[in-house]
C-alpha positions in Angstrom: -157.0 0.1 73.4 -160.7 0.0 73.0 -160.8 -3.7 73.3 -159.1 -3.6 76.7 -161.6 -1.1 78.0 -164.6 -3.2 76.8 -163.0 -6.3 78.3 -162.7 -4.6 81.7 -166.2 -3.2 81.6 -167.6 -6.6 80.8 -165.6 -8.2 83.6 -166.8 -5.5 86.1 -170.4 -6.1 84.8 -170.0 -9.9 85.3 -168.7 -9.4 88.8 -171.6 -7.1 89.6 -174.1 -9.6 88.3 -172.5 -12.3 90.5 -172.7 -10.1 93.5 -176.3 -9.1 92.8 -177.2 -12.8 92.3 -175.5 -13.7 95.6 -177.4 -11.0 97.5 -180.8 -11.9 96.0 -180.3 -15.5 96.8 -179.1 -14.9 100.3 -181.4 -16.4 102.9 -179.7 -15.3 106.1 -182.6 -13.0 107.0 -185.7 -14.8 108.4 -188.3 -12.1 107.3 -188.4 -10.7 103.8 -186.7 -7.4 103.6 -189.1 -6.0 101.1 -192.3 -7.2 102.9 -193.2 -9.4 100.0 -193.4 -13.1 100.9 -192.9 -15.8 98.4 -194.8 -18.2 100.7 -198.2 -18.5 99.1 -199.8 -20.0 102.2 -199.1 -16.8 104.2 -201.1 -15.9 107.2 -204.3 -17.6 106.1 -202.6 -21.0 106.1 -201.2 -20.3 109.5 -204.6 -19.2 110.8 -206.2 -22.4 109.5 -203.5 -24.3 111.4 -204.6 -22.5 114.6 -208.3 -23.1 114.2 -208.2 -26.8 113.8 -206.6 -27.8 117.1 -208.6 -25.3 119.0 -211.9 -26.4 117.4 -211.0 -29.9 118.7 -210.4 -28.5 122.2 -213.8 -26.7 122.1 -215.5 -30.0 121.1 -213.7 -31.9 123.9 -214.6 -29.2 126.4 -218.3 -29.3 125.3 -218.3 -33.1 126.0 -216.7 -32.6 129.4 -219.2 -29.9 130.2 -222.2 -32.1 129.2 -220.8 -35.0 131.3 -220.4 -32.6 134.3 -224.0 -31.4 133.8 -225.3 -34.9 133.7 -223.3 -35.6 136.9 -224.9 -32.5 138.6 -228.3 -33.7 137.6 -227.8 -36.9 139.4 -227.3 -35.1 142.7 -230.0 -34.1 145.2 -231.9 -30.9 144.6 -229.9 -29.2 147.4 -226.6 -30.0 145.8 -227.7 -29.6 142.1 -227.8 -25.8 142.1 -224.3 -25.2 143.5 -222.9 -28.0 141.3 -224.4 -26.4 138.1 -223.1 -23.0 139.1 -219.6 -24.4 139.7 -219.7 -26.3 136.5 -220.8 -23.2 134.6 -217.9 -21.2 136.1 -215.4 -23.9 135.3 -216.7 -24.3 131.7 -216.6 -20.5 131.1 -213.0 -20.4 132.4 -212.0 -23.3 130.1 -213.6 -21.7 127.1 -211.8 -18.4 127.8 -208.5 -20.2 128.0 -209.2 -22.0 124.7 -210.2 -18.7 123.1 -207.1 -17.0 124.5 -204.8 -19.7 123.2 -206.4 -19.6 119.8 -206.1 -15.8 119.6 -202.4 -16.0 120.7 -201.8 -18.6 118.0 -203.4 -16.4 115.3 -201.5 -13.3 116.5 -198.3 -15.3 115.9 -199.3 -15.7 112.3 -198.9 -12.0 111.6 -195.4 -10.6 111.5 -195.5 -7.3 113.4 -191.9 -6.2 112.7 -188.7 -8.1 113.5 -186.1 -5.6 114.6 -185.4 -3.0 117.2 -184.9 0.7 116.9 -181.9 1.0 119.0 
């Protein structure tokens, strides 16, 4: 009789191990349930992927700005001032847009909760 009881216990144990292994290996959930990520790149890799393209945009905007300044300097003295002011305003708006896009990209790197409370 003892042999039958041990056999059932080992069978139940084996089934429990299979269930635990299936649950641990399940990848139906996008975010980790425990908050621990196995992805070693993590947010820092994501942030690096945000900074590169936006640094390129800043560089391109600096070139556009310099070309516009050069164009303003070719104008008559009466037109030069308003041209420079308009270019400064355009450049500031473009830089703000680039900075905003970069910040939005970096904010997307941090997981701020994935569910709803109700």
